[in-house]
N, CA and C of each residue as an Amber inpcrd file, in Angstrom:
protein
   582
  78.1860000 -61.8370000 -52.9000000  79.3150000 -62.7300000 -52.9820000
  80.4000000 -62.1140000 -53.8640000  81.5910000 -62.6790000 -53.7970000
  82.7320000 -62.1790000 -54.5650000  82.5100000 -62.3290000 -56.0660000
  81.8490000 -63.4040000 -56.4820000  81.5880000 -63.6390000 -57.9070000
  80.6370000 -62.5720000 -58.4470000  79.5830000 -62.2610000 -57.6970000
  78.6260000 -61.2420000 -58.1280000  79.2890000 -59.8700000 -58.2100000
  80.1790000 -59.5770000 -57.2690000  80.8880000 -58.2970000 -57.2940000
  81.8100000 -58.2310000 -58.5070000  82.4510000 -59.3380000 -58.8300000
  83.3410000 -59.3950000 -59.9750000  82.5570000 -59.1870000 -61.2680000
  81.3980000 -59.8160000 -61.3610000  80.5480000 -59.6550000 -62.5480000
  80.0720000 -58.2100000 -62.6610000  79.6420000 -57.6320000 -61.5550000
  79.1870000 -56.2370000 -61.5530000  80.3210000 -55.2960000 -61.9400000
  81.5030000 -55.5710000 -61.4420000  82.6710000 -54.7500000 -61.7740000
  82.9900000 -54.8470000 -63.2620000  82.9350000 -56.0490000 -63.8010000
  83.2060000 -56.2480000 -65.2310000  82.1760000 -55.5080000 -66.0750000
  80.9170000 -55.6020000 -65.6970000  79.8640000 -54.9090000 -66.4450000
  80.0610000 -53.4010000 -66.4100000  80.4670000 -52.8730000 -65.2710000
  80.7110000 -51.4310000 -65.1460000  81.8850000 -51.0030000 -66.0170000
  82.9590000 -51.8070000 -66.0160000  84.1240000 -51.5040000 -66.8630000
  83.7320000 -51.5030000 -68.3360000  82.9550000 -52.5040000 -68.7190000
  82.5200000 -52.6010000 -70.1150000  81.6810000 -51.3870000 -70.4910000
  80.7670000 -50.9980000 -69.6320000  79.9010000 -49.8470000 -69.9180000
  80.7250000 -48.5810000 -70.1050000  81.7140000 -48.3590000 -69.2340000
  82.5690000 -47.1640000 -69.3620000  83.3750000 -47.1970000 -70.6650000
  83.9580000 -48.3340000 -70.9720000  84.7710000 -48.4470000 -72.1870000
  83.9120000 -48.3360000 -73.4450000  82.6930000 -48.8660000 -73.3910000
  81.7890000 -48.7700000 -74.5440000  81.4170000 -47.3090000 -74.7950000
  81.2090000 -46.5520000 -73.7410000  80.9190000 -45.1200000 -73.8980000
  82.1130000 -44.3900000 -74.5170000  83.3040000 -44.7530000 -74.0900000
  84.5180000 -44.1610000 -74.6660000  84.6030000 -44.5120000 -76.1480000
  84.3170000 -45.7620000 -76.4890000  84.3230000 -46.1990000 -77.8830000
  83.3450000 -45.3670000 -78.6990000  82.1250000 -45.2250000 -78.2190000
  81.1090000 -44.4540000 -78.9450000  81.5630000 -43.0110000 -79.1440000
  82.1630000 -42.4300000 -78.1260000  82.6410000 -41.0480000 -78.2370000
  83.7250000 -40.9310000 -79.3050000  84.6440000 -41.8810000 -79.3330000
  85.7230000 -41.8450000 -80.3290000  85.1970000 -42.0750000 -81.7390000
  84.1980000 -42.9190000 -81.8670000  83.6110000 -43.1670000 -83.1870000
  82.9170000 -41.9050000 -83.6880000  82.2020000 -41.2290000 -82.7970000
  81.4940000 -40.0040000 -83.1760000  82.4510000 -38.8740000 -83.5380000
  83.6530000 -38.9040000 -82.9710000  84.6380000 -37.8700000 -83.2830000
  85.2220000 -38.0450000 -84.6740000  84.9250000 -39.1870000 -85.3000000
  85.4310000 -39.4960000 -86.6320000  86.9210000 -39.2040000 -86.7260000
  87.6730000 -39.9580000 -85.9960000  89.1300000 -39.8330000 -85.9950000
  89.6910000 -40.0030000 -87.4060000  90.9370000 -39.5970000 -87.5990000
  91.6100000 -39.7860000 -88.8850000  91.6660000 -41.2600000 -89.2510000
  91.6790000 -42.1090000 -88.2530000  91.7740000 -43.5450000 -88.4570000
  90.5490000 -44.2050000 -87.8050000  89.4330000 -44.3110000 -88.5340000
  88.1780000 -44.7750000 -87.9290000  88.2160000 -46.1770000 -87.3190000
  89.1300000 -47.0160000 -87.7530000  89.1820000 -48.3750000 -87.2110000
  89.8900000 -48.4080000 -85.8440000  90.6690000 -47.3840000 -85.5440000
  91.4600000 -47.3490000 -84.3120000  90.6220000 -47.5090000 -83.0380000
  89.4670000 -46.8190000 -82.8880000  88.6900000 -47.0170000 -81.6520000
  88.2270000 -48.4630000 -81.4680000  87.8240000 -49.1060000 -82.5530000
  87.4070000 -50.5070000 -82.4690000  88.5850000 -51.3920000 -82.0750000
  89.7240000 -51.1060000 -82.6740000  90.9260000 -51.8910000 -82.3700000
  91.3080000 -51.7470000 -80.8930000  91.2740000 -50.5160000 -80.3930000
  91.6070000 -50.2860000 -78.9770000  90.6130000 -50.9890000 -78.0500000
  89.3300000 -50.8700000 -78.3820000  88.2970000 -51.4590000 -77.5260000
  88.3960000 -52.9800000 -77.5030000  88.5380000 -53.6040000 -78.6670000
  88.6320000 -55.0690000 -78.6930000  89.9130000 -55.5440000 -78.0200000
  91.0030000 -54.8130000 -78.1830000  92.2570000 -55.1800000 -77.5000000
  92.0790000 -55.1020000 -75.9930000  91.4240000 -54.0450000 -75.5370000
  91.1630000 -53.8910000 -74.1050000  90.3140000 -55.0610000 -73.5910000
  89.2720000 -55.4190000 -74.3530000  88.4140000 -56.5320000 -73.9420000
  89.1940000 -57.8420000 -73.8670000  90.0560000 -58.0730000 -74.8460000
  90.8450000 -59.3080000 -74.8450000  91.7830000 -59.3610000 -73.6360000
  92.3810000 -58.2250000 -73.2930000  93.2490000 -58.1780000 -72.1090000
  92.4420000 -58.4560000 -70.8410000  91.2640000 -57.8380000 -70.7360000
  90.4200000 -58.0570000 -69.5670000  89.9870000 -59.5190000 -69.4890000
  89.6670000 -60.0890000 -70.6450000  89.2420000 -61.4840000 -70.6990000
  90.3240000 -62.4490000 -70.2540000  91.5760000 -62.0930000 -70.4890000
  92.6880000 -62.9340000 -70.0210000  92.7830000 -62.8840000 -68.4980000
  92.5670000 -61.6870000 -67.9380000  92.6550000 -61.5180000 -66.4880000
  91.4770000 -62.1510000 -65.7600000  90.3040000 -62.0860000 -66.3890000
  89.0960000 -62.6170000 -65.7670000  88.3310000 -63.4640000 -66.7920000
  88.7900000 -64.6900000 -67.0320000  88.1780000 -65.5470000 -68.0540000
  86.6720000 -65.7190000 -67.8520000  85.9410000 -65.6420000 -68.9600000
  84.5030000 -65.8650000 -68.9320000  83.6670000 -64.6150000 -68.7580000
  84.1890000 -63.6240000 -68.0510000  83.3850000 -62.4360000 -67.7590000
  83.1930000 -61.5280000 -68.9690000  84.0790000 -61.5940000 -69.9340000
  84.0480000 -60.6690000 -71.0700000  83.7260000 -61.3690000 -72.3880000
  83.4960000 -62.6750000 -72.3500000  83.3360000 -63.4510000 -73.5840000
  82.2470000 -62.9100000 -74.5090000  81.0780000 -62.6650000 -73.9990000
  79.9820000 -62.1910000 -74.8420000  80.3060000 -60.8250000 -75.4350000
  80.8090000 -59.9300000 -74.6290000  81.1290000 -58.5870000 -75.1260000
  82.2510000 -58.6410000 -76.1570000  83.1880000 -59.5640000 -76.0070000
  84.2660000 -59.7170000 -76.9910000  83.6680000 -60.0840000 -78.3460000
  82.7320000 -61.0060000 -78.3720000  82.0930000 -61.4120000 -79.6280000
  81.2830000 -60.2560000 -80.2140000  80.4890000 -59.6060000 -79.3850000
  79.6540000 -58.4890000 -79.8390000  80.5190000 -57.3580000 -80.4030000
  81.5840000 -57.0180000 -79.7080000  82.4520000 -55.9180000 -80.1500000
  83.1460000 -56.2520000 -81.4710000  83.5970000 -57.4820000 -81.6130000
  84.2380000 -57.8730000 -82.8720000  83.2350000 -57.8530000 -84.0210000
  82.0270000 -58.3320000 -83.7490000  81.0090000 -58.3190000 -84.7980000
  80.6900000 -56.8860000 -85.2170000  80.5620000 -55.9890000 -84.2660000
  80.3070000 -54.5820000 -84.5820000  81.4510000 -53.9940000 -85.4090000
  82.6630000 -54.3080000 -85.0190000  83.8350000 -53.7660000 -85.7060000
  83.9170000 -54.2440000 -87.1540000  83.7260000 -55.5340000 -87.3800000
  83.8510000 -56.0330000 -88.7520000  82.7010000 -55.5340000 -89.6250000
  81.5270000 -55.4030000 -89.0450000  80.3850000 -54.8900000 -89.8160000
  80.5460000 -53.4100000 -90.1570000  81.1800000 -52.6550000 -89.2800000
  81.3360000 -51.2200000 -89.5010000  82.1190000 -50.9090000 -90.7700000
  83.0100000 -51.8010000 -91.1800000  83.8650000 -51.5420000 -92.3350000
  83.6550000 -52.5510000 -93.4580000  82.5960000 -53.3160000 -93.3550000
  82.3200000 -54.4000000 -94.2900000  82.2320000 -53.9170000 -95.7360000
  81.6530000 -52.7680000 -95.9710000  81.4760000 -52.2500000 -97.3300000
  82.6290000 -51.3470000 -97.7740000  83.5530000 -51.0660000 -96.8810000
  84.6740000 -50.1790000 -97.1960000  85.8480000 -50.9940000 -97.7330000
  86.0020000 -50.9980000 -99.0420000  87.0490000 -51.8050000 -99.6800000
  88.4440000 -51.3610000 -99.2750000  88.5840000 -50.1610000 -98.7760000
  89.8810000 -49.6530000 -98.3540000  90.4750000 -50.3930000 -97.1620000
  89.6340000 -51.1040000 -96.4340000  90.1200000 -51.8340000 -95.2540000
  90.3810000 -53.3120000 -95.5280000  90.0470000 -53.7830000 -96.6960000
  90.1530000 -55.2180000 -96.9700000  91.5620000 -55.7600000 -96.8210000
  92.5760000 -54.9600000 -97.1160000  93.9590000 -55.4130000 -96.9850000
  94.6040000 -54.9550000 -95.6810000  93.8810000 -54.1850000 -94.8890000
  94.4060000 -53.6540000 -93.6300000  94.5630000 -54.8000000 -92.6290000
  95.7790000 -54.9870000 -92.1530000  96.0600000 -56.0760000 -91.2260000
  95.1970000 -55.9720000 -89.9700000  94.9700000 -54.7680000 -89.4880000
  94.1540000 -54.6050000 -88.2740000  92.7300000 -55.0980000 -88.5050000
  92.1840000 -54.7890000 -89.6630000  90.8290000 -55.2350000 -89.9870000
  90.7930000 -56.7560000 -90.1160000  91.7940000 -57.3160000 -90.7790000
  91.8720000 -58.7740000 -90.9110000  91.9640000 -59.4310000 -89.5360000
  92.7530000 -58.8390000 -88.6450000  92.8850000 -59.4060000 -87.2960000
  91.5620000 -59.3710000 -86.5420000  90.7750000 -58.3010000 -86.7140000
  89.4620000 -58.2450000 -86.0740000  88.5900000 -59.4000000 -86.5680000
  88.6130000 -59.6450000 -87.8670000  87.8560000 -60.7650000 -88.4220000
  88.3590000 -62.0890000 -87.8660000  89.6860000 -62.2600000 -87.8240000
  90.2560000 -63.5290000 -87.3660000  89.9820000 -63.7690000 -85.8860000
  90.0440000 -62.7240000 -85.0830000  89.7140000 -62.8580000 -83.6640000
  88.2390000 -63.2130000 -83.4940000  87.4030000 -62.6340000 -84.3240000
  85.9750000 -62.9390000 -84.3080000  85.7580000 -64.4150000 -84.6760000
  86.4200000 -64.8690000 -85.7320000  86.2690000 -66.2560000 -86.1870000
  86.6720000 -67.2550000 -85.0990000  87.6840000 -66.9100000 -84.3230000
  88.1570000 -67.8180000 -83.2810000  87.1550000 -67.9740000 -82.1440000
  86.1700000 -67.1040000 -82.0970000  85.2460000 -67.1170000 -80.9670000
  83.8280000 -67.5500000 -81.3250000  83.5690000 -67.7780000 -82.6000000
  82.2280000 -68.2030000 -82.9850000  82.2070000 -69.7060000 -83.2130000
  81.0110000 -70.2620000 -83.1440000  80.8680000 -71.7150000 -83.2410000
  81.2650000 -72.2530000 -84.6150000  80.8400000 -71.6080000 -85.6690000
  81.1280000 -72.0820000 -87.0280000  82.1280000 -71.1490000 -87.6950000
  83.3630000 -71.2310000 -87.2390000  84.4030000 -70.3290000 -87.7360000
  84.6660000 -70.4930000 -89.2250000  84.4160000 -71.6950000 -89.7720000
  84.6430000 -71.9190000 -91.2050000  83.8440000 -70.9330000 -92.0480000
  82.6400000 -70.6040000 -91.5990000  81.8160000 -69.6520000 -92.3450000
  82.4860000 -68.2910000 -92.4200000  83.1610000 -67.9080000 -91.3570000
  83.8580000 -66.6190000 -91.3400000  85.0420000 -66.6540000 -92.3030000
  85.8320000 -67.7220000 -92.2520000  86.9930000 -67.8220000 -93.1340000
  86.5790000 -67.8360000 -94.5980000  85.5590000 -68.5940000 -94.9260000
  85.0850000 -68.6550000 -96.3130000  84.5600000 -67.2840000 -96.7400000
  83.8350000 -66.6210000 -95.8560000  83.3510000 -65.2740000 -96.1800000
  84.5210000 -64.3310000 -96.4570000  85.5360000 -64.3820000 -95.6020000
  86.7000000 -63.5090000 -95.7970000  87.3390000 -63.7650000 -97.1590000
  87.4540000 -65.0220000 -97.5370000  88.0500000 -65.3570000 -98.8320000
  87.1870000 -64.8490000 -99.9770000  85.8910000 -65.0630000 -99.8840000
  84.9860000 -64.6230000-100.9490000  84.9330000 -63.1010000-101.0510000
  84.9910000 -62.4220000 -99.9140000  84.9320000 -60.9560000 -99.8950000
  86.3030000 -60.3190000-100.0710000  87.3380000 -61.1580000-100.2000000
  88.7070000 -60.6740000-100.4010000  89.1980000 -59.8450000 -99.2180000
  88.8550000 -60.2880000 -98.0230000  89.2700000 -59.5960000 -96.8040000
  90.4820000 -60.3130000 -96.2250000  91.5900000 -59.6210000 -96.1310000
  92.7860000 -60.1740000 -95.5160000  93.5230000 -61.2030000 -96.3490000
  93.2000000 -61.3100000 -97.6110000  93.8020000 -62.3440000 -98.4610000
  95.3020000 -62.1620000 -98.6650000  95.8060000 -60.9760000 -98.4080000
  97.2540000 -60.7820000 -98.5730000  98.0160000 -61.1550000 -97.3130000
  97.3130000 -61.5480000 -96.2830000  97.9470000 -61.8790000 -95.0100000
  97.9220000 -63.3920000 -94.7780000  99.0810000 -63.9670000 -94.5990000
  99.2130000 -65.4040000 -94.4030000  98.4260000 -65.8910000 -93.1870000
  98.2020000 -65.0200000 -92.2140000  97.4900000 -65.4180000 -90.9990000
  96.0870000 -65.9430000 -91.3010000  95.4320000 -65.3900000 -92.3110000
  94.1070000 -65.8720000 -92.6900000  94.1690000 -67.3570000 -93.0440000
  95.0890000 -67.7200000 -93.9120000  95.1910000 -69.1050000 -94.3680000
  95.6620000 -70.0230000 -93.2350000  96.5600000 -69.5200000 -92.4140000
  97.0640000 -70.3120000 -91.2890000  95.9470000 -70.5860000 -90.2780000
  95.1730000 -69.5600000 -89.9460000  94.0660000 -69.7480000 -88.9980000
  93.0040000 -70.6870000 -89.5630000  92.7210000 -70.5480000 -90.8470000
  91.7330000 -71.4250000 -91.4720000  92.2330000 -72.8750000 -91.4430000
  93.5020000 -73.0730000 -91.7550000  94.0850000 -74.4210000 -91.7170000
  94.0010000 -75.0140000 -90.3090000  94.3120000 -74.1980000 -89.3080000
  94.2430000 -74.6590000 -87.9210000  92.8220000 -75.0650000 -87.5560000
  91.8540000 -74.2670000 -87.9870000  90.4490000 -74.5920000 -87.7260000
  90.0700000 -75.9240000 -88.3670000  90.5100000 -76.1290000 -89.5980000
  90.2090000 -77.3890000 -90.2840000  90.8930000 -78.5680000 -89.6010000
  92.1130000 -78.3660000 -89.1290000  92.8210000 -79.4370000 -88.4240000
  92.0920000 -79.8480000 -87.1580000  91.5370000 -78.8870000 -86.4340000
  90.8100000 -79.2280000 -85.1990000  89.5600000 -80.0420000 -85.5090000
  89.0820000 -79.9460000 -86.7510000  87.9280000 -80.7290000 -87.1910000
  88.3650000 -82.0260000 -87.8730000  89.6600000 -82.2980000 -87.8450000
  90.2670000 -83.4780000 -88.4660000  90.0190000 -83.5140000 -89.9720000
  90.0170000 -82.3540000 -90.5900000  89.8840000 -82.2320000 -92.0430000
  91.2830000 -81.9050000 -92.5780000  92.1190000 -82.9110000 -92.6030000
  93.5480000 -82.7280000 -92.8320000  93.9200000 -82.3490000 -94.2670000
  93.2570000 -82.9020000 -95.2630000  93.6240000 -82.5920000 -96.6500000
  93.3980000 -81.1040000 -96.9690000  92.2060000 -80.5570000 -96.7000000
  92.0490000 -79.1240000 -96.9700000  92.9230000 -78.2700000 -96.0410000
  93.1350000 -78.7250000 -94.8370000  94.0010000 -77.9740000 -93.9150000
  95.4040000 -77.8630000 -94.4800000  95.8960000 -78.9490000 -95.0590000
  97.2330000 -78.9180000 -95.6420000  97.2950000 -77.9340000 -96.8160000
  96.2690000 -77.9050000 -97.6440000  96.2350000 -76.9600000 -98.7700000
  96.2820000 -75.5180000 -98.2790000  95.5110000 -75.2250000 -97.2470000
  95.4860000 -73.8640000 -96.7190000  96.8050000 -73.5270000 -96.0240000
  97.4390000 -74.5100000 -95.4030000  98.7630000 -74.2770000 -94.7970000
  99.7880000 -73.9290000 -95.8630000  99.7320000 -74.6320000 -96.9750000
 100.6450000 -74.3320000 -98.0920000 100.3930000 -72.9120000 -98.5880000
  99.1320000 -72.5310000 -98.7020000  98.8040000 -71.1800000 -99.1430000
  99.3480000 -70.1510000 -98.1600000  99.2620000 -70.4350000 -96.8640000
  99.8090000 -69.5160000 -95.8550000 101.3040000 -69.3330000 -96.0590000
 101.9990000 -70.4340000 -96.2640000 103.4550000 -70.3680000 -96.4470000
 103.7930000 -69.5980000 -97.7130000 103.0990000 -69.8880000 -98.7940000
 103.3690000 -69.2170000-100.0590000 103.0360000 -67.7290000 -99.9880000
 101.9450000 -67.3950000 -99.3200000 101.5600000 -65.9930000 -99.1690000
 102.6100000 -65.2460000 -98.3630000 103.0490000 -65.8440000 -97.2610000
 104.0850000 -65.2150000 -96.4410000 105.3700000 -65.0260000 -97.2600000
 105.7290000 -66.0280000 -98.0190000 106.9310000 -65.9700000 -98.8400000
 106.8170000 -64.8630000 -99.8860000 105.6710000 -64.7740000-100.5470000
 105.4830000 -63.7540000-101.5860000 105.5060000 -62.3560000-100.9790000
 104.8780000 -62.1790000 -99.8380000 104.8720000 -60.8710000 -99.1840000
 106.2850000 -60.4930000 -98.7690000 107.0310000 -61.4410000 -98.2320000
 108.4140000 -61.1660000 -97.8280000 109.2520000 -60.7290000 -99.0170000
 109.0910000 -61.4100000-100.1490000 109.8360000 -61.0180000-101.3540000
 109.4110000 -59.6410000-101.8270000 108.1000000 -59.3590000-101.7870000
 107.6030000 -58.0560000-102.2270000 108.1320000 -56.9470000-101.3350000
 108.1340000 -57.1780000-100.0330000 108.6500000 -56.1680000 -99.1080000
 110.1220000 -55.9120000 -99.3470000 110.8680000 -56.9500000 -99.6470000
 112.2910000 -56.7930000 -99.9400000 112.4980000 -55.9270000-101.1630000
 111.6630000 -56.1050000-102.1710000 111.7690000 -55.2990000-103.3790000
 111.4130000 -53.8560000-103.0970000 110.3720000 -53.6510000-102.3150000
 109.9370000 -52.2910000-101.9990000 110.9650000 -51.5980000-101.1190000
 111.4770000 -52.3020000-100.1090000 112.4110000 -51.6600000 -99.1910000
 113.7430000 -51.3400000 -99.8460000 114.0560000 -51.9910000-100.9740000
 115.3070000 -51.6750000-101.6350000 115.1790000 -50.4100000-102.4850000
 114.0140000 -49.7860000-102.4480000 113.8490000 -48.5090000-103.1140000
 113.0980000 -48.5830000-104.4300000 112.8250000 -49.7590000-104.9160000
 112.0720000 -49.8700000-106.1570000 111.3750000 -51.2230000-106.2230000
 110.3350000 -51.2590000-107.0130000 109.6400000 -52.5160000-107.2080000
 110.3180000 -53.2940000-108.3170000 110.5420000 -54.5460000-108.0880000
 111.0440000 -55.4140000-109.1390000 110.1070000 -56.5890000-109.2490000
 110.0190000 -57.1290000-110.4100000 109.1720000 -58.2970000-110.5890000
 109.8930000 -59.5120000-110.0610000 109.2050000 -60.2410000-109.2070000
 109.8030000 -61.4150000-108.5850000 109.4150000 -62.6530000-109.3650000
 110.3680000 -63.4630000-109.7420000 110.0100000 -64.6900000-110.4370000
 109.3220000 -65.6610000-109.4840000 108.3640000 -66.3730000-109.9770000
 107.6680000 -67.3740000-109.1730000 108.0380000 -68.7390000-109.7130000
 108.1950000 -69.6680000-108.8340000 108.4550000 -71.0270000-109.2940000
 107.1510000 -71.6190000-109.8030000 107.2510000 -72.4740000-110.7880000
 106.0700000 -73.1340000-111.3230000 105.3540000 -73.9450000-110.2640000
 106.1260000 -74.5770000-109.3810000 105.5320000 -75.4030000-108.3290000
 104.7080000 -74.5370000-107.3750000 105.2310000 -73.3740000-107.0010000
 104.5050000 -72.4970000-106.0810000 103.2070000 -72.0340000-106.7190000
 103.2660000 -71.6430000-107.9920000 102.0680000 -71.1830000-108.6870000
 101.0400000 -72.3090000-108.7740000 101.5080000 -73.5200000-109.0210000
 100.6220000 -74.6660000-109.1080000  99.9540000 -74.9340000-107.7570000
 100.7160000 -74.8380000-106.6640000 100.1560000 -75.0820000-105.3380000
  99.0580000 -74.0700000-105.0250000  99.2870000 -72.8070000-105.3390000
  98.2730000 -71.7970000-105.0630000  97.0410000 -72.0560000-105.9160000
  97.2400000 -72.4070000-107.1820000  96.1000000 -72.6060000-108.0730000
  95.2210000 -73.7720000-107.6330000  95.7570000 -74.6940000-106.8490000
  94.9740000 -75.8280000-106.3810000  94.1100000 -75.4800000-105.1830000
  94.2740000 -74.3010000-104.6060000  93.4860000 -73.9150000-103.4420000
  92.3980000 -72.9530000-103.8900000  91.1440000 -73.4410000-103.9950000
  90.0510000 -72.5890000-104.4580000  89.8620000 -71.3810000-103.5530000
  89.6450000 -70.2360000-104.1540000  89.3570000 -69.0280000-103.3960000
  90.5710000 -68.3050000-102.8630000  91.7450000 -68.8630000-103.0540000
  92.9500000 -68.2180000-102.5480000  93.3250000 -67.0450000-103.4300000
  93.9090000 -66.0570000-102.8380000  94.4240000 -64.9380000-103.6100000
  95.7840000 -65.3380000-104.1610000  96.0810000 -64.9310000-105.3790000
  97.3780000 -65.2040000-105.9780000  98.1290000 -63.8910000-106.1270000
  99.4170000 -64.0060000-106.2380000 100.2480000 -62.8460000-106.4890000
 100.9300000 -63.0560000-107.8210000 100.9450000 -62.0230000-108.6340000
 101.6170000 -62.1210000-109.9140000 102.2600000 -60.7740000-110.1660000
 103.5510000 -60.7770000-110.3400000 104.3060000 -59.5520000-110.5810000
 103.9760000 -58.4730000-109.5440000 103.9640000 -58.8790000-108.2800000
 103.6940000 -57.9780000-107.1490000 102.3080000 -57.3570000-107.1630000
 101.3790000 -57.9300000-107.9100000 100.0120000 -57.4410000-107.9300000
  99.1220000 -58.5660000-107.4490000  98.2690000 -58.2540000-106.5150000
  97.3780000 -59.2680000-105.9690000  96.2340000 -59.4890000-106.9450000
  95.9340000 -60.7470000-107.2090000  94.8390000 -61.1140000-108.0820000
  93.9620000 -62.0780000-107.3160000  92.6850000 -61.7940000-107.2710000
  91.7760000 -62.6990000-106.5730000  91.1920000 -63.6640000-107.5740000
  91.3530000 -64.9350000-107.2690000  90.7170000 -65.9510000-108.0890000
  89.3140000 -66.1490000-107.5650000  88.3970000 -66.3850000-108.4640000
  87.0330000 -66.6550000-108.0390000  87.0080000 -67.9840000-107.2910000
  86.4120000 -67.9830000-106.1090000  86.3760000 -69.2290000-105.3490000
  85.4890000 -70.2550000-106.0410000  85.9900000 -71.4420000-106.1480000
  85.1710000 -72.5380000-106.6460000  84.2820000 -72.9820000-105.4970000
  83.4410000 -73.9190000-105.7180000  82.6290000 -74.4380000-104.6160000
  83.5450000 -75.0890000-103.6200000  84.0550000 -74.3040000-102.6840000
  85.0220000 -74.7710000-101.7000000  84.2620000 -75.3060000-100.5010000
  84.2620000 -76.6120000-100.3780000  83.5470000 -77.2230000 -99.2550000
  84.5230000 -77.7150000 -98.2190000  85.6450000 -77.0240000 -98.0840000
  86.7180000 -77.4180000 -97.1670000  86.2290000 -77.6420000 -95.7780000
């Protein structure tokens, strides 16, 4: 039948791409995360074209990718690595566990997308109060990064003043990363049961 042929075709495509991924990983490219990024992007594109056929492999590939760099602190602020985690979180049943882990492990804390995705997840569970706190953190993080980039792009780093209200809002969100004088500081997460 056409469905069986489509499934067989998808499996063959996945097998070929997985072999390519393994070859690129073994070559130890200058940018080791790049093969994982390419493979997961390819899977996501295929999944859009043929919904359902790639779902399991998308989860497996994301899990492999995030585990491959889990102990490498150099990737914790890398937007690509954070996106792999966030894409993974969107596809697992208990995404809150992924978001909390990312916060505790300081993965992607400089990227507002982490807080925004976590807030969205909480909203879908009708947990509005913690969702609002995480949304505020997303906005503040984006604002702080924008100010920092402006200082850097002008040719030098300058210390950006923070409003007391903004600092207070961040301090009320357990586990959130704070910015102070353009330096990221991780606060120890309290028992965050968001």
